FIDOFI-216385 format. One line per field, with one value per residue (C-alpha): residue in one letter; x, y, z. Coordinates in Angstrom, 2 decimals. Example, Ala and Ser with C-alpha at 12.3 -4.5 7.8 and 13.67 -1.06 7.14 Angstrom:
// residues 2
aa	[A:S]
xx	[12.30:13.67]
yy	[-4.50:-1.06]
zz	[7.80:7.14]
// end
This chain:
// residues 694
aa	[X:X:X:X:X:X:X:X:X:X:X:X:X:X:X:X:X:X:X:X:X:X:X:X:X:X:X:X:X:X:X:X:X:X:X:X:X:X:X:X:X:X:X:X:X:X:X:X:X:X:X:X:X:X:X:X:X:X:X:X:X:X:X:X:X:X:X:X:X:X:X:X:X:X:X:X:X:X:X:X:X:X:X:X:X:X:X:X:X:X:X:X:X:X:X:X:X:X:X:X:X:X:X:X:X:X:X:X:X:X:X:X:X:X:X:X:X:X:X:X:X:X:X:X:X:X:X:X:X:X:X:X:X:X:X:X:X:X:X:X:X:X:X:X:X:X:X:X:X:X:X:X:X:X:X:X:X:X:X:X:X:X:X:X:X:X:X:X:X:X:X:X:X:X:X:X:X:X:X:X:X:X:X:X:X:X:X:X:X:X:X:X:X:X:X:X:X:X:X:X:X:X:X:X:X:X:X:X:X:X:X:X:X:X:X:X:X:X:X:X:X:X:X:X:X:X:X:X:X:X:X:X:X:X:X:X:X:X:X:X:X:X:X:X:X:X:X:X:X:X:X:X:X:X:X:X:X:X:X:X:X:X:X:X:X:X:X:X:X:X:X:X:X:X:X:X:X:X:X:X:X:X:X:X:X:X:X:X:X:X:X:X:X:X:X:X:X:X:X:X:X:X:X:X:X:X:X:X:X:X:X:X:X:X:X:X:X:X:X:X:X:X:X:X:X:X:X:X:X:X:X:X:X:X:X:X:X:X:X:X:X:X:X:X:X:X:X:X:X:X:X:X:X:X:X:X:X:X:X:X:X:X:X:X:X:X:X:X:X:X:X:X:X:X:X:X:X:X:X:X:X:X:X:X:X:X:X:X:X:X:X:X:X:X:X:X:X:X:X:X:X:X:X:X:X:X:X:X:X:X:X:X:X:X:X:X:X:X:X:X:X:X:X:X:X:X:X:X:X:X:X:X:X:X:X:X:X:X:X:X:X:X:X:X:X:X:X:X:X:X:X:X:X:X:X:X:X:X:X:X:X:X:X:X:X:X:X:X:X:X:X:X:X:X:X:X:X:X:X:X:X:X:X:X:X:X:X:X:X:X:X:X:X:X:X:X:X:X:X:X:X:X:X:X:X:X:X:X:X:X:X:X:X:X:X:X:X:X:X:X:X:X:X:X:X:X:X:X:X:X:X:X:X:X:X:X:X:X:X:X:X:X:X:X:X:X:X:X:X:X:X:X:X:X:X:X:X:X:X:X:X:X:X:X:X:X:X:X:X:X:X:X:X:X:X:X:X:X:X:X:X:X:X:X:X:X:X:X:X:X:X:X:X:X:X:X:X:X:X:X:X:X:X:X:X:X:X:X:X:X:X:X:X:X:X:X:X:X:X:X:X:X:X:X:X:X:X:X:X:X:X:X:X:X:X:X:X:X:X:X:X:X:X:X:X:X:X:X:X:X:X:X:X:X:X:X:X:X:X:X:X:X:X:X:X:X:X:X:X:X:X:X:X:X:X:X:X:X:X:X:X:X:X:X:X:X:X:X:X:X:X:X:X:X]
xx	[19.45:20.45:24.15:26.34:28.19:28.58:26.42:28.21:27.35:26.92:27.53:27.42:31.10:32.48:36.12:37.78:40.88:43.54:43.09:41.45:39.33:40.11:38.53:37.16:35.10:37.62:39.00:41.62:45.15:47.78:51.51:53.29:54.75:58.20:58.12:58.41:61.50:59.69:56.24:57.00:57.02:53.51:50.65:48.37:44.83:42.28:39.72:37.00:37.95:37.87:34.97:32.93:29.80:30.41:29.61:27.38:26.64:24.21:23.49:20.44:18.22:14.44:12.99:11.52:14.83:13.26:15.24:18.79:18.98:21.68:22.38:24.10:24.22:21.44:22.50:25.09:22.75:22.55:19.32:18.04:18.35:16.77:17.30:15.96:18.23:19.23:19.69:21.69:21.85:18.15:18.76:16.77:16.39:13.56:13.89:14.62:15.93:17.78:18.90:21.14:20.47:18.98:21.20:18.91:16.42:15.12:12.64:9.13:7.49:4.90:5.92:7.64:7.69:10.69:10.93:13.37:14.06:14.74:15.20:15.49:18.86:20.21:17.50:17.05:13.27:13.31:10.16:9.40:8.51:7.19:7.99:5.85:8.19:5.29:3.92:6.76:4.56:6.29:4.28:5.26:3.94:4.66:3.54:3.68:5.88:8.60:8.11:10.81:9.66:10.75:10.19:9.09:8.03:8.17:6.67:6.26:3.01:1.48:3.21:0.82:1.43:4.26:4.51:5.78:6.38:5.51:5.96:3.65:1.30:4.02:7.57:9.06:7.27:6.35:2.84:2.59:0.68:0.03:0.47:-0.98:1.74:-0.65:-2.88:-0.67:-3.55:-2.48:-4.37:-3.44:-2.04:-1.01:-1.04:2.17:0.90:3.31:6.57:7.72:11.11:11.11:8.81:9.30:6.57:6.09:5.59:1.84:2.52:1.43:3.37:4.94:7.72:8.74:11.16:10.66:13.33:13.38:14.35:17.52:18.78:17.93:15.11:12.09:11.47:7.80:5.72:2.22:-0.41:-3.82:-4.28:-1.74:2.02:3.49:7.01:8.87:12.52:14.77:18.09:20.28:21.78:25.28:23.97:21.88:24.23:24.99:21.72:18.55:16.29:17.93:14.95:12.15:11.86:9.01:7.06:7.27:8.70:12.22:13.26:16.90:18.65:22.02:22.87:25.71:23.93:25.91:28.82:31.17:31.05:27.75:26.56:23.69:20.87:17.80:14.79:11.76:8.82:6.49:8.68:11.30:14.09:17.37:19.99:23.45:24.21:27.62:30.01:33.59:35.62:37.48:34.65:30.90:28.67:28.38:26.00:24.03:22.75:19.18:17.34:15.02:12.31:12.31:14.17:16.38:19.88:22.43:25.74:27.12:30.08:32.56:34.89:38.01:40.91:39.09:35.60:35.25:32.12:30.84:28.40:25.41:23.60:25.71:23.31:25.18:28.73:29.74:28.31:30.31:33.45:33.03:32.65:35.72:37.73:37.12:40.17:41.92:39.53:35.96:32.74:29.27:25.90:23.78:20.55:19.15:16.09:13.09:13.68:17.37:18.58:20.52:22.64:24.21:27.69:30.01:33.76:36.39:39.64:41.41:43.30:40.45:37.15:33.97:33.23:29.82:29.06:26.00:26.09:23.77:23.81:22.84:24.77:28.28:27.62:28.33:29.95:29.76:31.47:29.06:31.04:33.20:31.66:34.53:36.34:38.25:40.31:41.35:45.11:45.63:48.29:45.99:47.63:46.92:45.42:47.17:45.25:47.10:46.73:48.02:48.15:46.78:48.69:46.41:46.71:43.65:43.98:43.15:42.34:43.63:44.35:47.42:47.60:50.98:51.78:53.37:56.82:56.98:56.43:58.36:58.22:54.54:55.09:53.02:56.08:57.25:60.65:61.08:58.90:56.27:53.62:50.57:46.83:45.07:41.62:39.04:35.73:32.31:29.83:31.56:29.48:30.76:34.07:36.74:37.19:39.28:38.22:38.40:38.23:38.33:39.70:42.56:43.53:43.29:45.46:48.01:48.23:48.99:51.90:50.46:50.33:46.78:46.07:42.55:42.06:39.20:39.48:37.53:33.85:33.94:31.55:32.30:34.82:32.56:30.48:33.34:35.35:32.34:31.32:34.90:34.19:31.40:32.33:35.57:34.88:38.05:39.44:40.64:38.99:41.34:44.26:43.87:44.31:47.39:48.83:48.36:50.20:53.07:53.20:53.42:56.30:58.15:57.72:59.08:55.80:55.90:57.54:56.03:55.77:54.03:50.73:47.31:44.00:40.86:37.38:33.64:30.94:32.56:35.75:35.23:34.80:38.00:39.74:38.59:39.65:43.04:43.62:42.25:43.05:46.38:47.38:51.02:50.31:48.94:50.24:46.69:43.13:40.22:36.83:33.81:30.41:31.93:30.22:32.02:29.57:28.27:25.54:23.94:24.57:22.46:19.86:19.08:18.97:16.15:12.86:12.71:15.88:13.75:14.16:17.97:18.31:18.91:21.70:23.31:23.11:24.21:27.25:28.05:26.29:22.81:22.50:19.42:21.41:24.09:26.58:25.94:26.05:29.39:30.88:29.65:31.09:34.43:34.65:33.59:36.28:34.42:35.54:39.20:39.30:42.19:44.43:44.15:47.43:47.51:45.63:42.01:39.67:35.95:33.32:29.59:26.21:23.59:20.76:22.49:19.85:22.38:25.24:23.56:25.28:25.35:28.01:30.47:29.26:29.96:33.60:34.23:32.71:34.76:37.99:37.23:36.54:39.97:41.69:42.55:42.63:40.18:38.88:35.16:33.48:29.67:27.30:23.69:22.28:23.97:23.31:25.41:28.17:28.44:26.30:26.49:29.72:30.15:30.24:32.37:34.96:34.88:35.51:38.23:39.93:40.08:41.22:43.91:45.40:45.08:46.92:49.58:50.35:50.38:52.15:53.93:52.19:51.27:48.01:46.01:45.06:41.48:40.93:37.31:36.43:33.84:31.71:28.18:28.96:27.08:30.32:30.56:33.47:32.18:35.66:39.30:39.43:42.93:44.10:44.27:46.40:44.29:40.98:40.14:40.90:38.87:35.92:36.05:36.10:33.26:31.15:31.68:30.75:27.56:26.54:26.82]
yy	[-179.30:-179.42:-179.74:-179.87:-176.64:-173.13:-170.60:-168.68:-166.10:-167.51:-165.21:-165.55:-164.71:-163.64:-164.59:-161.34:-160.89:-158.36:-154.77:-151.60:-148.63:-144.96:-142.46:-143.38:-146.42:-149.10:-150.27:-148.16:-149.28:-148.54:-148.26:-151.55:-151.27:-152.54:-156.18:-156.58:-158.34:-159.72:-160.05:-157.15:-154.81:-155.87:-153.74:-155.75:-155.64:-155.23:-158.01:-155.36:-154.52:-158.20:-159.59:-156.62:-155.54:-154.59:-150.99:-152.28:-155.74:-157.58:-154.53:-154.85:-152.78:-153.13:-154.68:-151.33:-149.55:-147.22:-148.26:-149.21:-151.46:-153.03:-154.59:-152.29:-151.82:-150.06:-149.47:-152.21:-154.84:-155.61:-154.48:-153.76:-150.15:-148.57:-145.32:-143.76:-145.08:-141.53:-140.22:-142.46:-139.68:-140.28:-143.86:-145.16:-148.48:-150.66:-153.27:-152.89:-156.19:-156.05:-159.69:-161.55:-159.19:-159.53:-160.89:-162.59:-160.40:-159.85:-157.69:-158.69:-157.34:-155.53:-151.85:-150.66:-154.17:-156.21:-159.58:-160.90:-164.07:-164.23:-167.07:-166.97:-167.43:-169.53:-172.21:-172.06:-171.89:-169.07:-166.96:-164.86:-161.21:-158.52:-154.83:-152.11:-149.16:-146.75:-147.12:-148.93:-151.91:-155.28:-158.51:-162.10:-164.12:-167.45:-166.83:-170.43:-172.09:-174.51:-173.55:-173.01:-171.03:-172.00:-169.39:-171.31:-168.54:-164.76:-163.61:-160.25:-161.61:-161.79:-159.01:-159.04:-162.66:-165.15:-168.92:-170.26:-173.73:-174.14:-177.17:-176.14:-179.09:-181.74:-180.77:-183.16:-181.87:-178.45:-177.73:-175.09:-171.84:-168.70:-165.77:-162.27:-159.72:-157.02:-159.03:-162.01:-164.34:-167.72:-170.06:-173.71:-174.65:-178.21:-180.31:-182.32:-185.82:-187.47:-186.63:-184.32:-182.80:-179.98:-178.19:-176.21:-173.65:-171.58:-167.81:-168.26:-170.26:-173.55:-176.47:-178.12:-180.39:-181.97:-184.46:-187.16:-189.07:-192.85:-195.27:-196.18:-192.59:-191.71:-189.47:-189.76:-186.85:-185.98:-183.85:-182.57:-184.34:-182.88:-183.05:-185.81:-186.24:-188.68:-190.13:-189.47:-190.01:-190.84:-189.91:-192.80:-192.55:-191.88:-188.77:-187.55:-184.72:-183.65:-183.80:-181.76:-179.01:-175.69:-173.51:-172.97:-170.30:-167.83:-169.19:-172.65:-174.13:-174.84:-176.72:-176.40:-179.39:-179.83:-183.41:-185.85:-189.00:-191.12:-188.70:-187.52:-183.73:-181.87:-180.36:-177.94:-179.11:-177.38:-179.70:-179.03:-179.41:-180.62:-183.15:-183.95:-183.28:-182.34:-179.87:-179.65:-176.03:-176.38:-178.90:-179.03:-182.19:-180.73:-179.35:-179.11:-176.40:-173.75:-170.84:-169.28:-165.87:-165.71:-162.94:-161.27:-160.86:-164.36:-166.59:-167.79:-168.79:-166.42:-167.45:-170.37:-170.63:-173.38:-173.14:-175.28:-173.26:-169.99:-169.12:-168.90:-167.97:-169.03:-166.71:-168.45:-165.27:-162.80:-160.07:-159.77:-160.52:-156.85:-156.27:-159.10:-157.92:-154.49:-156.04:-158.22:-155.03:-153.82:-155.69:-159.04:-160.32:-161.51:-159.63:-160.84:-159.56:-159.12:-157.98:-156.85:-154.65:-156.25:-154.24:-155.27:-151.69:-151.57:-154.06:-154.01:-155.51:-156.60:-156.85:-158.43:-160.36:-162.45:-159.38:-156.91:-156.94:-156.30:-153.03:-152.27:-150.76:-149.63:-150.66:-148.85:-150.86:-148.22:-148.15:-148.06:-149.19:-146.90:-148.35:-146.22:-147.16:-146.85:-147.79:-150.37:-153.01:-152.78:-149.45:-150.09:-152.66:-150.31:-149.94:-152.78:-155.45:-158.04:-160.87:-163.03:-166.50:-169.05:-171.90:-175.24:-178.76:-181.23:-185.02:-187.52:-190.70:-192.64:-190.14:-187.92:-184.22:-182.04:-178.46:-176.38:-172.77:-171.36:-167.99:-166.80:-164.07:-160.96:-161.49:-165.11:-164.30:-161.10:-161.49:-162.58:-165.66:-167.95:-169.84:-169.48:-167.81:-169.64:-172.00:-170.42:-171.94:-173.12:-173.53:-176.25:-174.66:-177.36:-176.51:-177.64:-179.84:-182.09:-181.72:-178.23:-176.82:-174.20:-171.58:-168.56:-165.21:-162.81:-164.63:-162.83:-165.99:-166.45:-162.78:-162.78:-165.86:-164.69:-161.32:-163.10:-164.90:-168.19:-169.80:-171.00:-174.09:-175.11:-178.46:-179.83:-183.37:-186.22:-185.92:-182.22:-181.12:-179.26:-181.63:-184.35:-187.04:-189.54:-187.24:-186.55:-190.21:-191.21:-189.80:-192.28:-194.34:-192.42:-190.11:-190.36:-192.51:-191.42:-188.02:-187.43:-188.98:-186.24:-183.61:-185.36:-185.60:-181.84:-181.19:-183.39:-181.44:-178.17:-179.51:-180.83:-177.52:-175.53:-173.77:-174.95:-177.47:-180.69:-179.44:-176.14:-177.14:-176.53:-177.83:-175.69:-175.73:-175.49:-178.17:-181.00:-178.98:-179.15:-182.91:-183.10:-181.16:-183.69:-186.54:-184.90:-184.88:-188.38:-190.48:-188.79:-187.34:-186.66:-184.72:-181.45:-179.12:-178.14:-177.87:-175.42:-177.14:-174.93:-176.71:-180.05:-183.39:-185.75:-188.68:-189.63:-191.84:-189.00:-186.60:-188.68:-189.47:-185.79:-184.19:-181.64:-183.27:-181.30:-183.11:-186.24:-186.17:-186.03:-188.56:-191.62:-189.79:-189.17:-192.72:-194.31:-192.04:-192.47:-195.22:-196.00:-195.64:-197.89:-200.93:-202.76:-202.53:-198.83:-198.08:-199.89:-197.92:-194.62:-195.51:-196.44:-193.15:-190.95:-188.88:-189.53:-193.16:-192.11:-189.43:-191.21:-190.39:-186.61:-185.12:-181.75:-178.55:-178.30:-175.32:-175.94:-173.37:-174.14:-172.44:-173.61:-173.42:-175.29:-177.48:-179.36:-180.16:-179.89:-178.68:-182.24:-183.06:-180.67:-181.48:-185.18:-184.79:-182.06:-184.25:-187.27:-185.26:-183.73:-187.17:-188.30:-185.10:-184.09:-180.28:-178.57:-175.02:-174.90:-171.69:-171.71:-169.02:-169.32:-167.14:-168.79:-171.70:-173.38:-170.81:-167.39:-164.81:-161.93:-160.00:-159.53:-163.30:-163.92:-161.40:-162.83:-166.39:-165.33:-163.35:-166.58:-168.57:-166.02:-166.32:-170.11:-170.34:-167.90:-170.07:-173.19:-172.01:-168.84:-166.33:-162.90:-162.04:-158.90:-158.81:-159.78:-156.32:-155.19:-157.84:-159.51:-156.36:-157.16:-160.87:-163.69:-165.69:-168.32:-170.67:-173.71:-175.18:-174.45:-170.67:-170.99:-172.69:-169.48:-166.48:-163.61:-165.46:-165.90:-162.25:-161.04:-163.17:-161.70:-158.18:-158.98:-160.48:-157.43:-155.13:-157.08:-156.95:-153.16]
zz	[71.42:75.08:75.70:78.78:78.14:79.48:77.74:75.09:72.45:68.92:65.95:62.18:61.65:58.30:57.80:56.80:54.71:55.63:54.57:55.78:54.81:54.62:56.95:60.37:59.32:60.25:63.60:65.26:64.36:66.99:66.34:67.07:70.58:71.45:72.50:76.29:77.57:80.62:82.09:84.44:81.42:80.37:81.67:83.97:82.56:85.39:85.79:85.66:82.07:81.06:83.07:84.19:82.35:78.73:77.88:75.08:73.70:71.42:69.24:66.97:64.71:64.73:61.54:60.49:61.09:63.66:66.74:67.57:70.62:72.77:76.16:78.68:82.46:84.33:87.93:87.45:85.95:82.24:80.61:77.12:75.94:72.88:71.01:67.83:65.10:64.17:67.72:70.03:72.63:73.33:74.55:77.50:79.29:77.98:80.75:84.46:85.71:89.03:89.34:86.86:83.97:80.48:77.73:75.24:73.39:69.85:67.97:66.96:63.81:65.92:65.86:69.06:70.55:71.56:73.30:75.87:77.82:81.55:84.04:87.85:89.49:86.62:86.78:82.96:83.24:80.70:80.51:77.43:77.96:75.60:76.08:74.50:73.99:73.40:76.94:78.72:79.64:80.10:79.98:80.84:77.90:79.61:83.22:84.41:87.02:85.91:82.28:79.66:76.64:73.12:70.42:67.33:64.98:64.51:61.20:59.48:57.99:61.47:63.40:66.36:67.34:67.77:67.99:71.33:72.77:76.48:78.73:81.60:80.94:80.65:81.68:79.11:76.01:74.65:73.41:70.67:71.23:69.26:71.63:71.22:71.98:73.17:75.49:76.29:75.46:74.11:71.81:71.40:67.99:68.86:71.99:71.92:72.66:70.21:72.01:69.23:69.98:67.44:65.00:61.79:61.06:57.95:57.78:58.35:61.56:60.03:61.47:58.41:59.66:62.94:64.47:67.07:68.98:68.76:71.56:69.62:69.84:66.25:65.04:62.79:60.42:60.11:57.76:58.15:56.09:56.77:60.52:61.15:61.22:58.71:58.88:55.64:56.60:59.52:61.08:62.30:65.77:64.40:62.58:65.50:66.47:62.91:60.96:61.29:59.99:59.17:58.19:55.73:53.03:53.55:50.61:52.17:48.98:50.24:53.36:54.37:55.94:57.62:56.70:57.41:56.25:53.77:54.19:56.96:57.21:57.43:54.15:53.51:51.25:49.84:49.68:47.47:49.86:47.10:45.29:47.93:45.44:47.16:45.96:47.51:48.38:49.99:51.52:52.77:53.29:56.31:58.46:58.89:57.53:60.23:59.97:57.13:56.11:54.82:52.96:55.52:52.87:51.40:53.86:51.00:52.12:50.59:52.16:54.15:56.53:57.29:60.27:60.17:61.57:60.90:59.68:55.89:53.97:50.56:48.79:47.20:46.12:44.14:45.26:48.56:47.37:47.16:50.64:52.17:50.39:52.00:55.45:54.88:54.31:57.87:59.11:59.50:62.17:61.70:61.08:62.02:60.86:63.97:62.31:58.95:58.51:56.83:53.64:53.85:53.47:56.74:58.65:62.11:61.96:64.77:64.14:66.36:66.30:68.91:70.08:69.45:71.40:69.51:67.70:66.19:62.80:60.90:57.26:54.85:51.65:49.07:45.81:47.25:50.80:53.72:56.83:59.98:63.22:66.15:69.28:71.02:73.23:75.73:75.32:78.55:76.63:73.84:73.85:76.31:75.59:74.03:72.10:69.01:68.99:66.76:65.06:65.06:63.74:66.33:66.01:68.50:69.28:66.91:64.07:64.42:63.60:66.60:65.60:68.49:69.45:71.22:72.95:74.22:76.76:75.19:76.65:75.44:71.74:71.01:67.22:67.27:65.13:67.36:68.66:72.22:72.64:75.94:78.02:80.26:82.54:80.62:81.22:79.23:78.79:77.97:76.30:77.52:75.75:74.99:71.80:71.04:69.86:70.42:67.71:66.83:68.24:71.14:74.49:77.82:79.45:76.99:77.24:81.04:81.46:78.87:80.59:83.87:82.23:81.00:77.61:76.90:74.81:73.75:72.02:69.98:71.30:69.70:70.51:69.63:66.91:63.70:62.11:60.74:62.39:62.43:64.70:66.91:67.15:67.97:71.43:72.14:75.19:75.55:78.48:80.61:77.77:74.35:74.75:77.65:75.78:73.17:75.88:77.22:73.70:73.30:76.56:75.41:72.13:74.06:76.15:73.10:71.27:74.19:74.95:78.55:80.88:82.17:85.75:84.94:83.32:84.88:83.54:83.66:82.17:82.64:82.42:80.40:80.77:84.53:84.26:82.21:84.98:87.57:85.27:84.87:88.63:89.24:86.13:85.32:88.70:87.74:84.54:85.90:88.58:89.60:88.31:88.17:87.79:87.03:87.25:86.27:86.99:89.36:89.30:85.85:87.31:89.24:86.35:83.96:86.61:87.22:83.77:83.24:82.17:78.91:77.78:77.26:73.49:73.85:76.64:74.45:72.65:76.04:77.35:74.08:73.89:77.59:79.52:80.79:84.59:84.48:83.32:85.30:82.44:81.94:85.64:85.94:83.02:84.44:87.83:86.30:84.35:87.26:89.01:92.28:92.05:92.11:94.77:96.50:93.51:93.92:95.06:93.31:94.33:93.16:92.97:92.35:91.36:91.40:91.00:93.49:90.92:88.10:86.39:84.23:86.58:89.94:93.08:94.36:91.74:93.36:96.87:96.36:95.43:98.00:100.73:99.60:99.58:102.97:104.45:103.26:104.43:100.85:100.56:98.19:97.79:97.03:95.85:95.76:94.45:95.69:92.87:89.88:87.56:84.87:84.88:86.46:84.68:87.14:86.51:90.26:90.69:87.62:88.79:92.30:91.14:88.73:91.48:93.49:90.45:89.68:93.16:93.00:89.67:90.79:93.79:91.61:88.44:89.51:87.26:88.53:90.25:90.81:94.52:95.32:96.76:96.47:93.89:96.13:96.30:95.14:94.83:96.54:96.92:99.65:100.32:102.22:102.50:101.70:102.03:103.48:100.29:98.22:99.21:100.53:100.17:103.85:104.59:101.59:102.72:106.23:104.85:102.47:105.25:107.44:104.56:103.85:107.52:107.48]
// end
């Protein structure tokens, strides 16, 4: 489902209890250092360690167990590497991208063949590629302009082919093709003339179920009857973000559904595909069902997660209970199962905590289970002064519970109890979406800001997902309204609790979080000391008028939850809730970051508010990257923007800042306006320009 949020990694996290293992299988435990008396005593963590390329990421094992694979830099650009599973020293690059890097990849069931996705400059027209490791050949399986591939099926029963959706015929709708991995030849399975938004295929690539958006914002659920689609159920509009298909067992007998109908929180059901009988597998009154683990041989769901304050798992199949118990013993953080071999003998596990970046393990199930540490994803952060993240339950002014997360700088929480010893400047970090959520875990942004001397508060305001449909639907029509009130209430809580002071709070975020930043400086101009907007929309009318064509099935959800720019009433509401309409109110410093190729929040969104501020002689610093999209994927660009943001926040809130230095090297950074508004920025730009010209 398309959402207005920054891309982020999604893992199947296992909530782990405290404890450890003997030997060298667990995470390294350092002696507790003496609490620093001031920020000056805290080691400054370089931006390179936080935002540069990871040493390894997205570690997987091929289904046959032959290869270990991961993403790592090749000449400074992230690519996929592979190695024999028993000889990591023989690793070599399987891809050779030189642009924004490869991050999303997975294994096919064809021996020696992996697949990866790549767009151009952040345009999100993702093409699907196959790499043959035996001969090194790489093939674009979707070689069509303005086409976004959707992988619909990868089956061990048909290892030489995959099922792919492609929208080259009609940009709004994806036709279904079966693609040969060796030749790249595609054969049409179904021409999508019925505006179907999603398909469910079985292990033999037969299309069994589908969904189709209705004009009222709801969805019809369809099942295949002979050669036609037949409606058998429907999803009301109010359940549109919280109900849908969740998979099909390999024998085709069980359909899994995430369902909030006739209830509040999302539960997981198993549906008999012959009789339609439904069985409740798991529910939680506090939060929605999150992720699930399924047997790689049968597709049967074996465990289900719920994330309220922290992720917690419920085992449905006792056959893996002992395995999950062993993983929980790694440490007090969270473990995630990245991949499982087809025979389920070996798993790749990632472990991390808020104050511990990811470490990767190989788990050989066997009789007793053997857990072997492979490597750290970011060894440069080992031993650095990383800090905990504290889950909270805050209350809105009208009584709603706002699950939130507080991160405190080391010198402000000497006893590490999650309560500030004295007020410090604070950054309110607002998540994107808005139909997404903040959660516990390691965050480079939280650690960076805390290390610079700021408390960081992240709030799941109404409209966020994960806490039941009532909480999500409470955000309808509340952009710049009660959604923003929740953020203000959280700031007031932080002031009352002594976390910060009223005059030392900045607001920062990406996508919807960028919009919230602009709202903060226009609708509540006295609340925040400054704001950092990353790819945030300024004009909701133009935002909704320029969504990508393949969002057609989601469009009615958008306009019903916001406003319809094609009606006078909707246009008026969107105008009223647009920060662009209140530019005159801005009186605090603003930093804007934008990718020129962003297909979701187009460059014009940032251009409009920058132009309006410039016309009224209101200062603004505008950072534009010509080779980025919805967020900054290239580490060189991410570091460059954060170097600017760090100086900006230091000037605004008084925290410390690492000089920009050589941080623009390799970046495409441009600053169309306001370079003089951040200390050292103009000089760094001149040096960078001279270096590029050489």
